[in-house]
C-alpha positions as CSV (number, residue, x, y, z in Angstrom):
1,M,-40.2,41.7,-3.0
2,L,-36.5,42.5,-2.9
3,R,-35.3,44.8,0.0
4,T,-32.1,46.6,0.9
5,C,-31.5,47.3,4.6
6,I,-29.0,49.8,5.9
7,P,-26.2,48.8,8.4
8,L,-27.2,46.7,11.3
9,A,-25.0,45.5,14.2
10,L,-25.1,41.8,13.3
11,L,-21.6,40.4,13.9
12,W,-19.0,40.6,16.6
13,S,-15.6,41.7,15.4
14,A,-13.8,38.7,16.8
15,P,-14.0,35.6,14.6
16,I,-15.8,32.7,16.2
17,V,-16.1,29.4,14.4
18,A,-19.3,27.6,14.8
19,D,-20.2,24.2,13.3
20,V,-23.7,25.2,12.2
21,K,-24.1,21.8,10.5
22,T,-24.5,20.1,13.8
23,R,-25.6,22.7,16.3
24,C,-27.9,25.3,14.9
25,V,-30.3,26.3,17.6
26,C,-32.4,28.9,15.7
27,D,-36.1,28.3,16.1
28,A,-38.6,31.0,15.0
29,T,-41.2,29.6,17.4
30,R,-38.8,30.2,20.3
31,P,-37.8,33.9,20.3
32,D,-35.3,33.2,23.1
33,S,-33.3,30.9,20.7
34,L,-32.8,33.8,18.3
35,A,-30.6,35.6,20.9
36,A,-27.8,33.1,20.1
37,R,-25.0,34.7,18.2
38,E,-25.4,32.2,15.3
39,C,-29.1,33.2,14.9
40,S,-28.7,36.9,14.4
41,L,-29.2,36.6,10.6
42,T,-32.3,34.4,11.2
43,A,-33.6,37.1,13.5
44,E,-33.0,39.7,10.8
45,A,-34.8,37.6,8.2
46,L,-37.8,37.3,10.6
47,K,-38.0,41.1,10.8
48,Q,-38.7,41.3,7.0
49,P,-42.2,41.5,5.6
50,P,-43.6,38.0,4.9
51,D,-43.5,38.5,1.1
52,T,-39.8,39.3,1.1
53,R,-38.0,36.7,-1.0
54,L,-34.5,38.3,-0.7
55,F,-32.9,41.1,1.1
56,F,-29.5,42.7,1.6
57,L,-27.7,43.8,4.8
58,K,-24.6,45.9,5.1
59,D,-22.1,43.8,7.1
60,N,-21.6,45.9,10.2
61,N,-18.5,44.0,11.4
62,P,-15.9,46.8,11.7
63,R,-13.3,44.5,10.2
64,K,-15.4,44.2,7.0
65,P,-16.6,47.8,6.3
66,N,-17.1,47.2,2.5
67,R,-19.1,44.0,2.7
68,W,-22.7,43.3,2.1
69,L,-24.8,40.1,2.6
70,A,-27.5,38.6,0.4
71,L,-30.1,36.6,2.3
72,P,-33.3,34.8,1.6
73,G,-36.4,36.2,3.3
74,P,-38.4,34.9,6.3
75,S,-40.1,32.1,4.4
76,L,-36.7,30.3,4.4
77,T,-35.7,30.8,8.1
78,G,-35.5,27.0,8.7
79,V,-33.1,26.6,5.7
80,Y,-29.4,26.8,6.7
81,R,-27.6,25.7,3.6
82,L,-27.8,26.5,-0.1
83,A,-28.3,22.8,-0.8
84,E,-31.6,22.9,1.0
85,M,-33.0,25.6,-1.3
86,T,-34.8,24.8,-4.5
87,P,-32.9,25.4,-7.7
88,P,-35.1,28.5,-8.5
89,Q,-34.5,29.9,-5.0
90,R,-30.7,29.4,-5.3
91,T,-30.7,31.0,-8.8
92,E,-32.7,34.0,-7.6
93,L,-30.3,34.5,-4.6
94,W,-27.1,34.1,-6.7
95,A,-28.6,36.4,-9.5
96,A,-29.6,39.1,-6.9
97,A,-26.2,38.9,-5.2
98,I,-24.5,39.3,-8.6
99,G,-26.7,42.3,-9.4
100,K,-25.8,44.0,-6.1
101,A,-22.1,43.2,-6.6
102,K,-22.1,44.7,-10.1
103,E,-23.9,47.8,-8.7
104,L,-21.3,48.3,-6.0
105,W,-18.1,47.2,-7.8
106,G,-18.6,47.0,-11.5
107,N,-16.6,44.0,-12.8
108,E,-14.3,43.8,-9.8
109,W,-16.8,42.0,-7.6
110,G,-16.7,38.6,-5.9
111,L,-19.2,36.5,-3.9
112,A,-18.4,34.0,-1.2
113,Y,-20.2,31.3,0.6
114,N,-18.3,29.7,3.5
115,G,-18.4,26.0,4.2
116,D,-20.5,24.5,7.0
117,H,-17.6,24.1,9.4
118,V,-16.5,27.7,9.4
119,R,-19.8,29.5,9.1
120,T,-20.8,31.5,12.1
121,Q,-24.4,32.0,11.1
122,C,-27.1,29.5,10.6
123,H,-29.2,31.5,8.0
124,V,-28.1,31.1,4.4
125,H,-26.1,34.2,3.3
126,I,-23.7,35.1,0.5
127,H,-20.9,37.6,1.2
128,I,-20.7,40.4,-1.5
129,G,-17.5,42.3,-1.9
130,R,-14.8,43.6,-4.2
131,L,-12.5,40.8,-5.3
132,I,-8.9,41.0,-4.3
133,P,-6.8,41.2,-7.5
134,G,-4.6,38.2,-8.2
135,V,-6.5,35.6,-6.0
136,E,-7.5,33.4,-8.9
137,R,-6.8,29.8,-8.2
138,S,-6.9,26.6,-10.3
139,N,-9.8,25.0,-8.5
140,F,-12.6,26.5,-10.5
141,V,-15.4,25.6,-12.9
142,I,-16.7,27.9,-15.6
143,V,-20.4,28.6,-15.8
144,N,-22.5,30.9,-18.0
145,T,-25.4,31.8,-15.6
146,P,-26.3,31.8,-11.9
147,A,-28.4,28.7,-12.5
148,E,-25.3,26.8,-13.3
149,I,-23.4,27.6,-10.1
150,P,-22.8,24.2,-8.4
151,V,-24.6,23.4,-5.2
152,P,-22.0,23.1,-2.4
153,Q,-22.3,20.0,-0.2
154,G,-20.7,21.1,3.0
155,D,-17.8,23.0,1.4
156,G,-18.2,26.6,0.3
157,L,-17.4,28.4,-2.9
158,W,-16.6,31.8,-4.3
159,V,-17.7,33.3,-7.6
160,H,-16.3,36.1,-9.7
161,P,-16.7,37.4,-13.3
162,H,-14.4,36.3,-16.1
163,G,-15.4,38.0,-19.3
164,K,-19.0,37.1,-19.9
165,R,-18.8,34.0,-17.8
166,L,-18.3,33.2,-14.1
167,H,-15.5,31.4,-12.4
168,V,-16.8,29.3,-9.5
169,H,-14.0,28.2,-7.1
170,I,-15.0,25.1,-5.2
171,G,-13.7,22.8,-2.5
172,E,-12.7,25.1,0.3
173,Q,-14.3,26.0,3.6
174,I,-13.1,29.6,4.1
175,N,-14.0,31.6,1.0
176,E,-14.7,35.2,2.1
177,T,-11.0,35.9,2.4
178,V,-10.9,36.5,-1.3
179,L,-12.9,39.7,-0.8
180,F,-11.6,43.1,0.4
181,R,-12.6,43.8,3.9
């Protein structure tokens, strides 16, 4: 089941850097742990029906009024990185995020996944937004399908359309800055 949720107060407006690679405290069996700031998306995933594979949240950070997030459902609450998902799960998440991005911004969309050392949330999520014109850089690979998007190993990546293909920019930690706020 794929679900879309309407705005939720998920994120503080002040940026806080958390190294979720070494200190994620989210534990579905300990509801008190979900009160931690870095667990708010895990808590949202746990609110979804058990058969929800993916869902979308409007980013309610007032500094990011045009952003959405794509997240895996509650069955993956213990998975904190794309690399921990199976290839079919990753492909489904990327494909759904691309579909939502196209729905919102036509061919001007971009997706961003921040690296481990700058992410502020433990639960896997992809930022969906309108790509800022002219941000193209030289550190990209070209792929044809969501299944071909490389699996980040600690770094993040950002993706945007280029004709009928995708440019996947790799090797950076902070990636959501290529999207309009």
